[in-house]
C-alpha positions in Angstrom: -17.0 5.0 -5.1 -13.6 4.4 -5.5 -11.5 1.2 -3.9 -10.3 1.9 -0.4 -8.2 0.1 2.2 -9.6 0.2 5.4 -7.8 -1.6 8.8 -10.2 -3.4 10.7 -10.6 -6.0 13.4 -13.0 -9.0 14.4 -14.0 -8.7 18.6 -15.5 -11.8 18.3 -19.0 -10.3 17.4 -19.0 -7.8 14.6 -16.2 -6.5 12.1 -15.1 -3.2 13.6 -13.2 -0.2 11.4 -10.2 0.6 13.7 -10.5 4.5 12.2 -13.7 6.1 11.2 -14.9 6.2 7.9 -18.2 6.9 6.2 -20.1 4.0 4.8 -23.2 4.4 2.7 -26.0 2.3 3.1 -25.5 -1.3 1.4 -21.5 -0.8 0.8 -20.2 -3.6 -1.1 -17.4 -4.7 0.8 -14.4 -7.5 0.8 -13.1 -8.8 3.8 -9.5 -10.0 3.7 -8.0 -12.3 6.6 -4.1 -11.4 7.4 -2.4 -13.8 9.2 -1.2 -12.5 12.7 2.7 -11.5 12.0 1.9 -10.4 8.4 1.7 -6.7 9.3 5.7 -7.3 10.4 7.0 -9.1 7.3 5.0 -6.5 5.0 6.8 -3.9 7.2 10.1 -5.7 6.5 9.5 -5.5 2.7 8.0 -2.4 2.5 11.4 -1.1 4.1 13.6 -3.0 2.0 11.6 -1.4 -0.9 11.7 2.1 0.5 15.9 1.6 1.0 16.2 0.4 -2.7 13.8 3.2 -3.8 15.9 5.8 -2.0 19.4 4.3 -3.5 17.8 4.4 -7.4 16.4 7.7 -6.9 18.8 9.4 -4.3 20.1 13.1 -4.9 23.5 12.1 -5.8 21.6 10.1 -9.2 21.5 12.3 -12.6 18.5 13.5 -14.0 17.3 12.1 -17.2 15.3 13.6 -19.8 13.4 12.3 -23.0 16.1 12.9 -25.4 18.3 10.0 -22.7 15.8 7.5 -24.2 16.4 5.1 -26.5 14.0 5.0 -29.6 13.2 1.8 -31.5 12.0 1.6 -34.8 
């Protein structure tokens, strides 16, 4: 089974998945606790990364092919 990240929350008694997902019996799980507010910080970093990538790979950037790569001995 491939690794997958699922959002979940703890209701005070059990860990509940936020969206349905079919887990096989005895599936091994890793649980990571996320501090409150980290989602906002992560979203800010993702936004910054996306804007940087948009600038680096924008429509006005030239396309580079294999001939543009440097070959080192």
